[in-house]
DRENZADO-373218 format. One line per field, with one value per residue: residue in three letters; x, y, z of N, C-alpha, C, O in turn. Coordinates in steps of 0.2 Angstrom, whole numbers, plus 2048, in hexadecimal, padded with zeros to 3 digits. Each point is the difference from the previous one (the first is absolute). Layout:
REM residues N
r: c(Ala/...)
n.xx: c(X/...)
n.yy: c(Y/...)
n.zz: c(Z/...)
ca.xx: c(X/...)
ca.yy: c(Y/...)
ca.zz: c(Z/...)
c.xx: c(X/...)
c.yy: c(Y/...)
c.zz: c(Z/...)
o.xx: c(X/...)
o.yy: c(Y/...)
o.zz: c(Z/...)
REM end
This chain:
REM residues 318
r: c(Unk/Unk/Unk/Unk/Unk/Unk/Unk/Unk/Unk/Unk/Unk/Unk/Unk/Unk/Unk/Unk/Unk/Unk/Unk/Unk/Unk/Unk/Unk/Unk/Unk/Unk/Unk/Unk/Unk/Unk/Unk/Unk/Unk/Unk/Unk/Unk/Unk/Unk/Unk/Unk/Unk/Unk/Unk/Unk/Unk/Unk/Unk/Unk/Unk/Unk/Unk/Unk/Unk/Unk/Unk/Unk/Unk/Unk/Unk/Unk/Unk/Unk/Unk/Unk/Unk/Unk/Unk/Unk/Unk/Unk/Unk/Unk/Unk/Unk/Unk/Unk/Unk/Unk/Unk/Unk/Unk/Unk/Unk/Unk/Unk/Unk/Unk/Unk/Unk/Unk/Unk/Unk/Unk/Unk/Unk/Unk/Unk/Unk/Unk/Unk/Unk/Unk/Unk/Unk/Unk/Unk/Unk/Unk/Unk/Unk/Unk/Unk/Unk/Unk/Unk/Unk/Unk/Unk/Unk/Unk/Unk/Unk/Unk/Unk/Unk/Unk/Unk/Unk/Unk/Unk/Unk/Unk/Unk/Unk/Unk/Unk/Unk/Unk/Unk/Unk/Unk/Unk/Unk/Unk/Unk/Unk/Unk/Unk/Unk/Unk/Unk/Unk/Unk/Unk/Unk/Unk/Unk/Unk/Unk/Unk/Unk/Unk/Unk/Unk/Unk/Unk/Unk/Unk/Unk/Unk/Unk/Unk/Unk/Unk/Unk/Unk/Unk/Unk/Unk/Unk/Unk/Unk/Unk/Unk/Unk/Unk/Unk/Unk/Unk/Unk/Unk/Unk/Unk/Unk/Unk/Unk/Unk/Unk/Unk/Unk/Unk/Unk/Unk/Unk/Unk/Unk/Unk/Unk/Unk/Unk/Unk/Unk/Unk/Unk/Unk/Unk/Unk/Unk/Unk/Unk/Unk/Unk/Unk/Unk/Unk/Unk/Unk/Unk/Unk/Unk/Unk/Unk/Unk/Unk/Unk/Unk/Unk/Unk/Unk/Unk/Unk/Unk/Unk/Unk/Unk/Unk/Unk/Unk/Unk/Unk/Unk/Unk/Unk/Unk/Unk/Unk/Unk/Unk/Unk/Unk/Unk/Unk/Unk/Unk/Unk/Unk/Unk/Unk/Unk/Unk/Unk/Unk/Unk/Unk/Unk/Unk/Unk/Unk/Unk/Unk/Unk/Unk/Unk/Unk/Unk/Unk/Unk/Unk/Unk/Unk/Unk/Unk/Unk/Unk/Unk/Unk/Unk/Unk/Unk/Unk/Unk/Unk/Unk/Unk/Unk/Unk/Unk/Unk/Unk/Unk/Unk/Unk/Unk/Unk/Unk/Unk/Unk/Unk)
n.xx: c(803/806/800/7F7/800/807/7FC/7F9/803/803/7F9/7FC/808/804/7F9/800/807/7FE/7FB/806/806/7FA/801/809/804/7F9/800/806/7FD/7FA/807/805/7FA/801/809/802/7FB/80A/807/805/80B/7F8/807/7FD/808/803/7F9/802/809/7FD/7FC/808/804/7FA/7FF/80B/7FD/7FC/807/7F5/801/7FA/7FB/806/7FE/7F7/7FF/807/7FE/7F8/807/806/7F9/7FD/809/801/7F7/7FD/806/7FB/7F8/805/804/7F8/7FB/806/7FF/7F7/802/805/7F5/7FF/7FC/80A/807/7FE/803/80B/802/7FE/807/809/800/802/80B/803/7FC/7FD/7F7/806/7FA/804/7FF/7F7/801/804/7FB/7F8/802/801/7F7/7FA/806/7FE/7F6/800/806/7FB/7FA/804/802/7F7/7FB/806/7FA/7F9/7FD/806/7F6/804/7FD/806/7FA/804/7F9/80B/7FA/808/7F8/803/803/7F5/804/7FD/7F9/7F8/7FB/7FE/802/7F8/80A/7F6/802/808/7F8/7FE/804/7F5/808/7F8/807/7F6/80A/7FC/800/806/7FB/7F9/809/800/804/806/801/806/7F6/801/803/7F8/802/7FC/7FB/800/7F6/801/7FA/801/800/7FD/805/7FC/809/7F9/80A/7F6/7FF/7FF/808/7FF/80A/802/7F5/806/808/805/7F8/7FF/808/7FB/7FC/807/7F6/808/7F8/808/7FD/801/809/7FD/808/7FC/7F5/7FE/7FB/802/7F8/802/7F8/802/7FC/802/802/7FA/808/808/7FA/80A/802/800/7F6/807/808/800/809/7FE/80A/800/807/7FF/804/7FC/7FA/802/804/809/7FD/808/7FC/800/7FE/7F9/7FD/7F9/802/7F7/800/80A/805/805/802/801/806/7FC/809/801/807/804/802/801/7FB/803/7F6/809/7F4/80A/7FA/7FD/802/7FF/7F6/806/7F5/7FE/7FE/7F4/7FC/802/7FA/7F5/7FE/800/7F5/7F7/800/7FB/7F4/7FB/802/7F6)
n.yy: c(7FA/7FA/7F5/7FA/7FE/7F8/7F5/7FD/7FD/7F4/7F9/7FF/7F9/7F8/7F8/7FA/7FA/7F7/7F7/7F9/7F8/7F7/7FB/7F9/7F8/7F6/7FA/7F7/7F7/7F8/7FB/7F8/7F6/7F9/7F9/7F6/7F7/7FE/7F9/80A/802/7FF/7FA/807/808/80A/80A/806/807/80A/806/805/809/809/803/804/80A/802/7F8/7FF/803/7F6/7FA/7FA/7F5/7F9/7FC/7F7/7F5/7FC/7FB/7F6/7F7/7FF/7F9/7F4/7FB/804/7F9/7F5/801/802/7F7/7FA/802/7FE/7F6/800/802/7F6/801/7FF/803/800/808/807/800/803/80C/806/7FD/808/80B/7FE/802/80B/807/7FF/7FA/806/805/801/7F6/7FB/805/7F8/7F8/801/803/7F7/7FB/805/7FD/7F7/7FE/805/7F7/7F7/802/803/7F7/7FC/804/7FC/7F8/803/7FE/80A/802/804/808/803/806/801/808/7FE/809/7FE/809/7FB/80B/7FE/7F8/80A/7F8/806/801/7F5/806/803/7FD/7FD/808/801/7F9/805/7F5/803/7F9/7FD/7F9/7FD/7FC/7FE/7F8/803/7F7/7FF/806/7F6/806/7FE/7F8/80A/806/806/80B/7F8/7FA/809/7F8/80B/7FC/80A/800/80A/802/805/802/806/803/807/7FD/805/7F9/7F7/808/7F6/804/80A/800/80A/7FA/7F9/7FE/808/7F9/7F9/804/7F9/7FE/7FA/800/7FC/7FE/7FB/803/7F6/804/7F8/803/7FA/7F7/80A/7FA/80B/7FC/80B/7FE/805/800/806/805/801/809/807/7F9/800/7FA/7FD/7FE/7F9/804/7F7/806/7F6/808/7F5/807/7F6/804/7F6/804/7FE/80A/7FC/80A/7FA/809/7F8/80C/7F8/80A/7FB/808/7FC/808/800/809/807/7F6/7FD/807/7F6/808/7F5/806/7F5/805/7F5/801/7FB/802/7FA/7FB/800/7FA/7FF/801/7FA/7FD/801/80A/802/7FE/808/80A/7FE/7FF/80D/805/7FD/804/80A/801/7FF/808/805)
n.zz: c(800/809/800/804/80B/805/800/808/80A/800/801/80A/804/7F8/803/80A/7FC/7FA/806/806/7FB/7FE/808/802/7F9/801/809/7FE/7FA/806/808/7FA/7FF/809/801/7FA/805/806/7FA/800/802/7F9/805/7F8/7FD/805/7FD/7F6/803/805/7F8/7F9/806/7FF/7F5/7FD/804/7F7/7FC/7FD/7F6/7FF/809/807/7FC/803/809/801/7FD/807/807/7FE/802/80B/804/804/806/80C/807/805/807/80A/807/804/809/80B/804/807/80B/805/800/80B/7F7/7FB/7FF/7F8/7F5/7FD/7FF/7F6/7F8/800/7FE/7F6/7FD/7FF/7F8/80B/7FE/7F7/808/80B/804/807/80A/807/802/808/80A/807/805/808/809/805/805/80B/806/806/808/80B/807/806/809/809/802/807/7F6/801/805/80A/7FA/809/7F9/80B/7FE/7FC/7FF/7F8/800/7F6/7FF/802/7F8/7FB/7FC/7FF/809/800/808/807/805/802/806/807/7FB/80A/800/805/804/7F9/804/7FB/806/7F7/809/7F5/800/808/7FC/802/808/7F5/808/7FE/7FF/809/7FC/803/7F7/7FE/7FA/7FF/7FE/7FA/809/7FB/80A/7F8/80C/7F8/807/7FA/804/802/808/7F9/7FE/7F9/803/807/800/801/7FB/807/7F8/808/803/7FA/808/805/7FB/804/7F8/806/7F5/80A/7FA/804/7F9/805/805/7F7/7FB/7FC/803/7FC/806/7FB/809/7F7/80C/7F8/803/7F8/803/801/809/7F4/800/808/7F7/808/7F9/809/7FF/805/803/802/809/7FD/808/7FE/80B/7FB/7FD/7F9/800/7F5/804/7FC/7FE/7FD/7FC/804/7F8/7FA/806/80A/7F9/807/7FF/809/803/804/806/801/80A/7FE/809/7FC/805/803/7FF/802/7F8/80C/80B/7F4/806/7F8/7FC/7F5/800/801/7F7/7F8/7FF/7FD/7F5/7FE/802/7FB/7F7/7FE/800/7F6/7F9/805)
ca.xx: c(7FC/804/803/7FB/7FE/805/800/7FB/803/806/7FD/7FC/803/800/7FA/7FF/806/7FD/7F9/802/805/7FB/7FB/805/801/7FA/7FF/807/7FE/7FA/802/803/7FB/7FD/804/801/7FA/7FF/803/7FC/801/801/802/7F9/805/802/7FB/7FE/805/7FF/7F9/801/803/7FB/7FB/803/801/7FA/7FC/7FE/800/7FD/7FD/804/804/7FC/7FF/805/800/7FB/802/804/7FD/7FD/805/805/7FC/7FE/806/802/7FA/803/805/7FE/7FD/806/803/7FC/800/806/7FF/803/7FB/802/800/7FA/7FC/804/7FF/7F8/800/802/7FB/7F9/802/802/7FA/7FA/7FD/7FF/7FD/805/804/7FC/7FF/808/800/7FB/803/806/7FE/7FE/805/803/7FC/801/805/800/7FB/804/805/7FC/7FE/807/801/7FA/800/7FA/7FD/7FE/806/7FE/806/800/806/802/804/801/7FE/801/7F9/7FE/800/7FE/806/804/802/805/808/804/7FB/7FF/7FC/7FF/7FD/7FF/7FA/7FF/7FC/7FE/7FD/7FF/800/7FF/806/7FF/805/804/805/805/806/806/802/806/800/7FC/7FB/7FE/7FF/7FA/7FE/7F8/7FD/7FA/7FA/7FD/7FC/805/7FE/806/7FD/805/800/805/802/808/803/807/803/7FB/800/7FA/7FC/7FA/7FA/802/7FC/7FB/7FF/7FB/800/800/7FD/802/801/808/803/808/802/806/803/805/7FD/7FA/7FB/7F9/7FC/7FC/7FC/804/7FB/804/7FD/7FD/7FB/800/803/7FD/803/805/801/808/803/807/804/804/805/803/805/7FE/806/7FB/7FA/800/800/802/7FC/800/7F9/7FE/7F9/7FC/7FA/7FC/7F9/7FE/7FD/806/803/807/7FE/804/804/803/805/802/802/7FB/802/7FA/801/7FB/7FE/7FC/7FA/7FC/802/7FB/801/7FA/7FE/806/804/7FF/800/807/804/7FE/804/807/800/7FF/807/805/800/802/807/803)
ca.yy: c(806/807/801/803/808/804/801/805/806/802/7FF/806/806/805/802/804/805/804/804/806/805/803/804/804/803/804/806/804/804/804/807/805/805/805/806/805/803/805/806/804/7FD/7F8/7FD/7FB/7F9/7FD/7FD/7FA/7FB/7FC/7FD/7FA/7FB/7FE/7FC/7F9/7FE/801/7FB/801/807/803/807/806/803/803/807/805/800/805/807/802/801/806/806/7FE/800/806/802/7FD/803/806/7FF/7FF/807/804/7FD/802/807/802/7FC/7FA/7FC/7FA/7FE/802/7FA/7FB/801/7FF/7F9/7FD/801/7FC/7FA/7FF/801/7FD/804/807/805/804/7FD/800/807/802/7FC/804/806/7FD/7FD/806/806/7FD/801/807/802/7FC/805/805/7FD/7FE/806/804/7FC/801/807/803/800/806/805/807/805/807/802/808/800/806/7FF/806/802/7FD/805/7FD/7FB/804/805/7FE/801/7FF/7FF/807/7FF/7FA/801/7FA/7FC/7FB/7FA/7FA/7FA/7FA/7FB/7F8/7FD/7FB/7FC/7FF/7FB/801/801/7FF/804/7FF/801/7FC/802/7FF/806/7FF/804/800/805/803/804/803/806/806/808/805/806/804/806/807/806/801/7FD/800/803/804/803/804/801/7FB/801/7FD/7FB/800/7FA/7FB/7F9/7FB/7F9/7FC/7F9/800/7FA/7FF/7FB/7FD/806/804/803/802/803/803/803/802/805/806/805/806/803/807/7FE/801/7FB/7FA/7FA/7FD/7FA/7FF/7FA/802/7FA/800/7FA/800/7FC/7FD/7FE/7FC/803/806/800/806/800/804/800/805/800/804/804/803/800/7FE/805/803/7FB/7FF/7FF/803/7FB/801/7FB/802/7F9/7FE/7FB/7FC/7FB/7F9/7FD/7FA/7FF/7FA/7FB/7FC/7FA/7FC/7FB/7FB/805/800/7F9/7FE/803/7FC/7FB/802/800/7F9/7FD/803/7FC/7F9/800/802)
ca.zz: c(800/7FF/7FA/7FC/801/7FD/7F8/7FE/801/7FB/7FA/800/802/7FB/7FD/805/800/7FA/801/804/7FB/7FB/806/801/7FA/7FE/804/7FF/7FA/802/802/7FC/7FC/804/800/7FA/7FE/804/7FD/7FC/7FA/800/7FA/7FF/7FE/807/802/7FC/801/806/801/7FD/804/806/7FE/800/807/802/803/807/801/7F9/801/801/7FA/7FC/803/7FF/7F9/7FE/803/7FC/7F9/800/7FE/7FB/7F9/7FC/7FE/7F9/7FC/7FE/7FB/7F9/7FE/7FE/7FA/7FA/7FE/7FC/7FC/801/800/800/808/803/7FF/804/807/801/7FF/808/804/800/803/807/805/7FE/7FC/804/7FB/7FE/7FB/7F9/7FD/7FE/7FB/7FB/7FF/7FC/7FA/7FD/7FE/7FB/7FA/7FD/7FE/7F8/7FC/7FD/7FB/7FA/7FC/7FD/7FA/7FB/7FE/801/7FA/7FE/801/801/7FE/800/7FC/800/7FA/7FD/7FA/7FD/7FF/7FA/7FA/7FA/7FD/7FA/803/804/7FE/805/807/805/804/803/805/804/800/805/7FE/806/7FC/802/7FA/800/7FC/7FC/7FD/806/7FF/804/7FC/805/805/803/806/801/7FE/7F9/7FB/7FD/7FB/7FE/7FD/805/7FD/806/800/802/7FF/7FF/801/7FF/804/7FC/804/7FF/7FA/7FE/7F9/7FE/7FA/800/7FA/7FF/805/806/800/804/805/7FD/804/7FA/803/7FB/800/7FF/7FF/800/7FE/804/804/7FC/7FB/803/7FB/804/7FC/805/800/802/801/802/806/7FC/7FD/7F9/7FD/800/802/7FB/801/800/7FE/801/800/805/801/807/803/807/805/806/801/7FC/7FA/7FD/7FA/7FD/7FC/7FA/800/7FB/802/7FC/802/7FB/7FC/7FD/7FB/803/807/804/802/806/802/807/803/806/805/803/806/7FF/807/7FF/805/800/7FD/802/804/7FF/805/7FF/802/806/800/7FF/806/806/7FF/802/807/802/7FE/805/808/800/7FF/807)
c.xx: c(805/804/7FD/7FF/807/801/7FB/802/805/7FE/7FB/804/802/7FB/7FE/805/7FE/7FB/802/804/7FB/7FC/804/801/7FA/801/806/7FE/7FB/802/803/7FB/7FC/804/800/7F9/7FF/802/7FC/802/803/803/7FD/805/801/7FA/7FE/805/7FF/7F9/802/804/7FC/7FC/804/7FF/7F9/7FC/7FF/7FF/7FD/7FC/804/804/7FB/7FF/806/801/7FB/802/805/7FE/7FC/804/803/7FC/7FF/808/802/7FC/803/805/7FE/7FD/807/802/7FC/801/806/7FF/805/7FB/801/800/7FA/7FB/802/7FE/7F9/7FF/801/7FC/7F9/802/801/7FA/7FA/7FC/7FF/7FD/805/805/7FC/7FF/807/801/7FC/805/807/7FE/7FE/806/804/7FD/800/807/801/7FC/803/805/7FD/7FE/806/802/7FC/801/7F9/7FC/7FD/806/7FD/806/7FF/806/800/803/800/7FE/800/7F8/7FF/800/7FF/806/804/804/806/806/804/7FA/800/7FA/7FF/7FC/7FF/7FB/801/7FC/7FF/7FD/7FF/800/7FF/806/7FD/805/806/806/806/807/806/803/806/7FF/7FB/7F8/7FD/7FF/7FB/800/7FA/7FF/7FB/7FB/7FC/7FD/807/7FD/806/7FD/807/800/804/802/808/802/808/801/7F9/801/7F9/7FD/7FB/7FB/800/7FB/7FA/800/7FB/800/7FF/7FF/801/800/807/802/808/802/806/804/803/7FC/7F9/7FB/7FA/7FB/7FB/7FC/802/7FB/805/7FC/7FD/7FA/7FF/804/7FC/803/805/801/807/801/807/804/806/806/802/805/7FF/807/7FC/7FA/7FF/800/801/7FC/801/7F9/7FF/7F9/7FD/7F9/7FC/7F8/7FC/7FC/807/804/807/7FF/806/805/804/805/802/803/7FD/805/7FA/803/7FC/800/7FB/7FA/7FE/803/7FA/801/7FA/800/807/806/802/802/808/804/7FF/804/807/802/802/806/805/801/802/807/804/800)
c.yy: c(806/801/802/807/804/800/804/807/803/802/808/806/804/803/806/806/804/804/807/805/803/806/806/805/805/806/805/805/804/805/804/803/804/806/805/804/806/806/804/7FE/7F8/7FE/7FA/7F9/7FC/7FB/7FA/7FA/7FD/7FD/7FA/7FB/7FE/7FB/7F9/7FD/801/7FB/7FF/807/804/807/805/801/804/807/805/801/806/807/802/802/808/806/7FF/801/808/803/7FE/803/807/7FE/7FE/805/804/7FD/802/808/801/7FA/7FA/7FA/7F8/7FF/802/7F9/7FA/7FF/7FF/7F8/7FD/802/7FD/7F8/7FF/802/7FD/806/806/805/804/7FD/800/808/802/7FC/803/806/800/7FF/806/804/7FB/801/807/801/7FC/804/805/7FE/7FE/806/804/7FD/802/808/803/800/808/804/807/804/807/803/808/801/808/7FF/808/802/7FD/806/7FC/7FC/805/805/7FE/800/7FE/7FF/806/800/7FB/800/7F8/7FD/7FC/7FA/7FB/7FB/7FA/7FB/7F9/7FE/7FA/7FC/800/7F9/801/800/7FC/805/7FE/801/7FA/802/7FF/807/7FF/804/800/807/803/803/803/807/805/806/804/807/804/807/806/805/800/7FC/802/803/802/803/803/802/7FC/802/7FB/7F9/7FF/7F9/7FB/7FA/7FB/7F9/7FB/7F8/7FF/7F9/800/7F9/7FE/806/805/806/802/804/802/803/803/807/807/806/806/804/806/7FD/802/7FB/7FA/7FA/7FE/7F9/7FF/7F9/800/7FA/802/7FB/801/7FB/7FF/800/800/805/807/7FE/807/7FF/806/801/805/7FF/803/801/802/800/7FD/806/803/7FC/7FE/7FE/805/7FB/802/7FB/801/7FA/7FF/7FC/7FE/7FC/7FA/7FC/7FA/7FF/7F9/7FA/7FA/7FA/7FC/7FA/7FB/803/7FE/7F8/7FE/803/7FB/7FA/7FF/7FF/7F9/7FD/803/7FD/7F9/7FF/800/7FA)
c.zz: c(800/7FA/7FB/800/7FE/7F8/7FE/801/7FC/7F9/7FF/801/7FB/7FD/804/800/7FA/801/805/7FD/7FC/803/801/7FB/7FF/805/7FF/7FA/801/803/7FC/7FC/805/801/7FA/800/804/7FD/7FB/7F9/800/7F9/7FE/7FD/806/803/7FD/800/807/800/7FB/805/805/7FE/800/808/802/802/806/803/7FB/801/802/7FA/7FC/803/7FF/7F9/7FE/803/7FA/7F9/7FF/7FE/7F8/7F8/7FC/7FE/7F9/7FA/7FC/7FB/7FA/7FD/7FC/7F9/7FB/7FE/7FC/7FA/7FF/801/802/809/803/7FF/805/807/802/801/807/804/800/802/808/804/7FD/7FC/804/7FA/7FE/7FB/7F8/7FD/7FE/7F9/7FA/7FE/7FB/7F8/7FC/7FE/7FA/7FA/7FC/7FE/7F8/7FC/7FD/7FC/7F8/7FC/7FD/7F9/7FB/7FF/802/7F9/800/802/800/7FD/7FF/7FB/800/7F8/7FE/7FA/7FC/7FE/7F9/7FC/7F9/7FE/7FA/803/805/7FE/806/806/804/804/803/806/804/7FF/804/7FE/805/7FB/804/7FB/803/7FC/7FC/7FD/804/7FF/806/7FB/806/803/803/808/804/801/7F9/7FC/7FC/7F9/7FF/7FB/804/7FB/805/7FF/802/7FF/801/801/7FE/804/7FD/804/802/7FB/7FF/7F9/7FD/7F9/800/7F9/800/806/805/800/805/805/7FB/804/7F9/804/7FB/801/7FE/7FF/801/7FE/803/803/7FC/7FB/802/7FA/804/7FB/804/7FE/803/801/803/806/7FD/7FD/7F9/7FC/7FF/803/7FA/801/7FF/7FF/802/7FF/804/801/806/801/807/804/807/800/7FC/7F8/7FD/7F9/7FC/7FB/7FB/800/7FB/804/7FB/801/7FA/7FB/7FE/7FB/802/808/804/803/807/800/808/802/807/805/804/805/7FE/807/7FE/805/7FF/7FC/802/804/800/804/7FF/803/808/803/800/806/806/7FF/801/807/803/7FE/804/806/7FF/800/806/805)
o.xx: c(800/801/802/800/7FF/802/801/800/801/802/801/7FE/7FF/801/800/7FE/801/800/7FE/7FE/801/7FE/7FD/7FE/800/800/7FF/801/800/7FE/7FF/801/7FE/7FD/7FE/7FF/7FB/7FE/7FB/7FB/805/7FD/800/7FE/7FF/801/7FE/7FD/801/800/7FC/800/802/7FE/7FC/801/7FF/7FA/805/7FF/801/801/7FF/803/802/800/7FF/801/802/7FD/7FF/802/800/7FE/800/803/801/800/802/802/7FF/801/803/801/7FF/801/802/800/801/806/802/800/7FC/7FD/7FE/7FD/7FC/7FE/7FE/7FC/7FD/7FD/7FD/7FB/7FF/800/7FE/803/7FD/802/801/802/803/7FF/801/803/802/801/802/803/802/7FF/803/803/800/800/802/801/800/802/803/802/7FF/804/802/801/7FA/803/7FD/803/7FC/806/7FE/806/7FB/804/7FC/803/7FF/7FC/804/7FF/801/806/805/804/803/802/806/7FA/805/7FC/7FC/802/801/7FB/805/7FA/803/7FC/804/7FB/801/803/7FC/805/806/7FD/802/801/7FF/801/800/804/7FD/7FC/802/7FE/800/803/7FD/804/7FD/801/7FE/7FF/803/7FC/804/7FB/805/7FB/806/801/803/7FD/803/7FB/7FD/805/7FB/7FB/7FB/802/801/7FA/801/803/7FB/805/7FC/803/7FD/801/802/7FC/804/7FD/805/806/803/801/7FC/802/7FD/802/7FD/800/800/7FD/804/7FA/7FB/800/7FB/801/7FE/806/7FE/7FD/803/7FD/804/7FD/803/7FE/801/801/801/805/7FE/7FC/7FB/802/7FC/801/801/7FF/803/7FE/803/7FC/802/7FD/7FA/7FC/800/800/802/7FD/804/7FD/801/7FF/7FE/800/7FF/804/7FD/805/7FA/805/7FA/800/800/801/7FE/805/7FB/805/803/804/805/802/802/804/804/803/803/805/805/803/805/805/803/802/806/802)
o.yy: c(805/805/804/804/805/805/804/804/806/804/803/806/806/805/806/805/806/806/805/806/806/804/806/806/806/806/806/806/806/805/806/806/805/806/806/805/804/806/7FC/7FE/7FE/802/7FA/7FA/7FA/7FA/7FB/7FA/7FA/7FB/7FB/7FA/7FB/7FC/7FB/7FA/7FF/801/801/801/806/805/806/806/805/805/806/806/804/805/806/804/803/805/805/803/801/804/803/801/802/804/802/802/802/803/800/802/805/7FD/7FE/7FC/7FD/7FC/7FD/7FD/7FD/7FB/7FC/7FF/7FB/7FB/800/7FC/7FB/7FD/800/806/800/7FF/802/804/802/800/805/803/801/801/803/802/800/803/803/801/800/805/803/800/801/804/801/801/803/803/800/804/7FD/7FF/802/7FE/801/7FE/802/7FE/803/7FC/804/7FB/805/7FC/800/806/7FA/802/7FE/802/805/7FE/7FE/801/804/7FB/7FC/803/7FB/804/7FC/802/7FF/801/7FF/7FF/7FE/802/7FC/803/800/7FB/805/7FD/800/806/7FA/7FE/7FC/7FC/804/805/7FA/806/7FB/804/7FD/801/7FD/802/800/802/7FF/802/7FF/804/7FF/806/804/7FB/805/7FF/7FD/801/7FD/803/802/801/7FA/801/804/7FB/801/7FE/801/7FE/7FF/7FE/801/7FB/805/7FB/803/801/805/806/7FC/805/7FC/804/7FD/803/800/802/7FF/7FF/802/7FA/7FE/801/7FD/800/800/7FE/803/7FB/804/7FA/805/7FA/806/7FB/804/7FE/804/800/804/7FA/805/7FB/805/7FC/806/7FA/806/7FC/803/7FC/801/7FE/802/7FA/7FB/804/803/7FA/806/7FA/805/7FB/805/7FC/804/7FE/800/7FE/800/803/7FD/800/7FE/7FD/801/7FF/7FD/7FB/7FE/7FE/7FB/7FC/7FF/7FE/7FB/7FE/7FF/7FC/7FC/7FF/7FD/7FC/7FE/801)
o.zz: c(7FC/7FD/7FB/7FB/7FD/7FD/7FB/7FB/7FE/7FD/7FB/7FF/801/7FE/7FD/802/800/7FD/7FF/801/7FF/7FD/800/801/7FF/7FD/801/800/7FE/7FE/801/7FE/7FD/800/800/7FD/800/801/7FE/7FC/803/7FB/802/801/800/803/803/7FF/801/804/802/7FF/803/804/802/801/806/803/805/806/7FE/7FD/7FD/7FF/7FC/7FD/7FF/7FE/7FC/7FE/7FF/7FD/7FB/7FE/7FC/7FB/7FA/7FC/7FB/7FB/7FB/7FB/7FB/7FA/7FA/7FB/7FA/7FA/7FC/7FE/7FB/804/803/803/806/805/803/804/805/804/802/803/804/802/803/806/7FA/800/805/7FA/7FA/7FC/7FB/7FA/7FC/7FC/7FA/7FA/7FB/7FB/7FA/7FB/7FB/7FB/7FA/7FC/7FB/7FA/7F9/7FB/7FB/7FA/7FB/7FC/7FA/804/801/7FB/7FA/804/7FC/803/7FB/7FF/802/7FD/803/7FD/803/800/7FC/802/800/801/7FF/7FD/802/7FB/800/800/800/7FF/7FE/805/7FD/7FF/800/7FD/805/7FC/804/7FB/805/7FB/804/7FF/7FE/802/801/7FB/806/7FE/803/804/7FD/802/7FC/803/7FE/800/800/800/805/7FA/805/7FA/805/7FB/805/7FD/802/7FF/7FD/7FE/803/7FE/803/7FC/7FC/7FD/7FF/7FF/7FC/806/7FF/7FF/805/7FD/7FD/804/7FC/805/7FB/806/7FB/802/7FF/802/7FF/7FF/803/801/803/7FD/804/7FC/805/7FB/807/7FB/804/801/802/7FD/7FD/7FA/806/801/7FA/805/7FC/803/7FD/800/7FF/7FF/802/7FC/804/7FE/803/7FC/801/7FF/802/7FD/803/7FC/800/800/7FF/803/7FB/804/800/7FB/7FA/801/7FD/803/7FD/800/800/7FE/803/7FC/804/7FD/804/800/7FE/803/7FF/806/7FA/7FA/805/7FF/803/804/804/801/802/805/804/803/804/805/801/802/803/804/803/803/805/803/800/805)
REM end
C-alpha cells in the first residue's frame, strides 16, 4: 500500500507541478496587463502580445481571461480601427484590407468592425472609380476665349490691319469621334472633333492700331454654330447682331486654325461678314486664345459593374 501511494505521488507530481506553474504564469502575465491598463498611453502591440501569452495559460482561469481580454479589447479595438482609417486616408488600401481581415478573425462579430469594412470598401470603390474615369475622355467642353480682331472692311478695300478690337467668347461643345492616342505619359490622350454653340461679343471701348479714317465699329453679338475638326481646324456659321439699330442683321462665316497646348489653344482666324445684299462681303482677321475645360465623363451601369469587379479582385489578392 505504501509503495502504491509513493508511485501514485511520483506519477502525479510532474502534472501538479505543471498546473501550478501554469497558474503562476497566468497570474504573473495578468498582473503585467493590469499594470499596463493603468497608464493613460498604452502600447496596443504590447497588450496584444501579453494577451496572446495569457491565453496559453488560461486553462482553468477562462472567466478571468475573458474579463481581462474584454477590458483590453475596449482599448485596443478603437485604436486598431483608427490605424485602418489612417491607412485608408493615405491610400494604403492593401494594409487596410489586411488589418480588417485580422480584426474580423480575432474578434467575434462587432458592428464597429462591420462599419469599418464598409468604410474601407467604399473608399476603395471611389479610388477605383476615379482611376477608371481618368482613362476615359470627357464628352463635353466649355471654352472661354479672348481675341483681337480687325474691324470688318470690304474685301476690296483691305490693304492693312487696323482698329483691332477685343472679342470675348464662350463656347459649349460636344465631343464626337473620340479616339485614344498613343501616349508616353501615364495620363491618356484623346483625339476628337467637336460641334457646339459659340457666343462672341465685340467690345469697342478699347482698340489697338487705331485708324480714324474708318468709321468707328459698333459692338456686336455673334451667335454661331461651331465645328472643330481634331481640335485644330474650325468652321463657324453665325448670326451677327449689331448694337446699333441702323445696322441690319448680318451673317458670318469663319475659318480658324488652332494650335492646341493642353488646356490652351492659340488660334488664327479669318471671317466673312455679309447681309447677302452688299455685292462684296466684309472681312475680318484676328487671333484668339481659348481655354479648354473638359466636362462630364459618362459612368454607365457596365462601368459601375467593372469597378465593383476590380474591388473584389483587389481584396481577393490580399
